[in-house]
Steps between C-alpha positions, in 0.01 A plus 500: 500500500652835398337702780260697282281285281432131460278276294273214595759246383750578773284578800245299690155648443196480724404139570122455501383299796193281533415692816629848576696542822295640787633842606372765740190657345445876502307615806121497469362825639162484681340778297243519223407754235198601710731581792700733277188669361360543852820673614501730195134587550546564871791738442307680224210552743732635772651749253166659418384476863801698621447758227144544631630502859718804451228705331509401136121519464505868593665577167193382309304816575634692200576414140869580544503288814351206312785514246757534777348210695499282189866590450583401858322165469673434166836568665426267791390209284766565237763477776333187633525335158868597481562321831310197372736512202796472736353184652431358155863578406632329814455149354354389829469120510150509647375718214677267259329201658151651500493673161793376290734727305273550198215641709745707704648640178153594373414661835831687502420643158148620580574619854788704356284666236228562759748667736631729225155617393389560858809712563434691178142553615633629833715761324221613267214502753703671772621769261148566372360506854759747624455717190122512544543586867707814433349593165801443274561281196614137547810567286609794718428300813701205367812712453445666837481164675799368307727794582391611846323215680729275714608172335253524210790506255627176653159339456494616135838331442366186669195501271720536191708203616182296550396597147833379361459167678140471378592572138777238512237246613271555202521179301595665171791678670593198710539282192749742343708573812767263628447332833792698648350833390155411634649384831715815539201730439297314761767568761391865488179387671684509832617859447148605400355342815761674718422841348128438529538401865677827581217693332242306699698533823527879492176612331262202500182561696535172693853582615444866587164478679465151653769324705315167497480514120869591483595191701267290287664612174850463640407143599381433145830626359699291749303184419530555124872579498562232764336234285708616205823499703445154646387309192663696217840544664541326836383151404704478174814625675461245781429215255792581272736536796394161637515302176789679318369430150756450222483406132598133500455428131362629171350248258378558146151355457413617146608778262472822700390317817723413795452376855676656797563270796537682832671330791525616858492407866214320673280498190306213657365762744383743231117507495403500132252313280504406134327775302639785706744765381778721629652832404866445424768765539847386388789650696698633204589857404215510248252275678479590870247781440279295265237263640313276256225245575554134407307184591680191622501236227561190713329388819691609812739223608712651777811499282451781250247738345468495123384796290460471124538823305413578140698766316255789469742792507853610578472430873357148471769426241767603752341282768540194282878550523526601864825369658473199729556608860321836463308596813124544466258704712153340505163652587218254553362246459185657360185376333194286574543302175567184700352164590354662812238664275379164366135407566471179296691172492564537126705780348551641149812707430491726192833652397603728217864554401730587791192501725579131546746586779264511803285224351798268457566545875132432579507189282776370725351603836123454479362178651455258212328176414446366152259722307494784755760724332477630143728755333423686177810671365453751217801621298539661158782268395712206624782737598268669753421180688703514822557205737356241261726222628424591863127529437486162329695343784274658760189391311628142494595501869182666622238359264426840346362567153677754279366662182753697293329750268789613282466712186395841385132583537308472177765280336432164340576309821343742749151659514454873540446456873621162630396599855140600432229357730409211270865398459557511874193285565607254228849464650372488859142368506475531881621862503198607708629284786854638503693793635662682208836680528584731209825683427631647177496807275226754568310435176493124553391537861220741409362250248534202734342675799214621281451146373497354850228743602309410182520140623358627831797390706457658847750777574624316810630222270694740273850610603726708279821696494607758247852415401692823440871414506 
């Protein structure tokens, strides 16, 4: 081995086992989605109750007061949504367990947009209310507030930063921007929150007129930032320090696809399930500040973690030639795309392209008896089929059925949609009685999930993960 890159022929690859080794499972948190919604609703009620408590209703006696009151309420709930964003960004394991990363990502998107528009409404409504109260134009009042009122300029900068983050999250923009650019822009969220907090601290009605409300809001900030500090920073640092992850090997799997094997200390004590993913940060001069998400592609075995990476850009190309021995900082494991979500004895796995990685690990780890496990693997060409030898070996060992759907859609050998509802039911006649795990390109997943709902598969039996990198 030359210390930088190896091929399958001169390194031992993952050895599929008939039964995956039992390792510590991630902690199961005693919370439900209803618990989370109840907490959010209770805090929202307390926010408006305290606004009423310190005289908010008195402002509703005049038209200008109504605008000002609406601006105050918009500010309070806009700030509340920003703090919820912090908790969503914390990658808390109990949120991960209850909702899964896809639902958290969707919530993060809409909560973020909601926060921005509420803060915009605060600026507009407050300016109009003040202007009406003193008989001046909103434009003149805006510039007066911006140049003479304490900390308003800071809040304006914070709002502009929130706008930049929001624009970068629009799907059309997100598709064109690199992951590194998107990630860097999102870091400005923390600066925007800090500036907004100073504005609220010194001029916010809750902080300046009600000590109980001040303590309440400070507690919300402490809880939000504390959750972020513990799960986003503290837990990954502690885990990486304990296990001392290193690149143990790099193995070519297919053209443009390579597997990274990570070794370390006490990996038999690392709580992780097949189907979960980590954010990897390689300790090199060009990699330590970049964190990218990758699913494990082999069931945890206490000896190594395997990640399989497809070349999708300059950075993933570099990762495929990372030197053996390089230190790695891991964040995770994340994701509810695991066997713990299963509700039926029988399981169908549907993979597209490099989306096979978490499903290959599930194929190895899920409890199996003959006929209970079926894998459908869709690829545009033979060169895109990854792990074929391993999959065939696992299928033989575990009594699983595998269907390879290889070829370009609409070609002589492949229908226009080989994963439409009728095709799925033909390949898996008992699909109604199975849990279905789906992972692959966005277009494929959209079609498959739509088809499963057309087949009236209950949502609780459908599990999916959008494979990004």
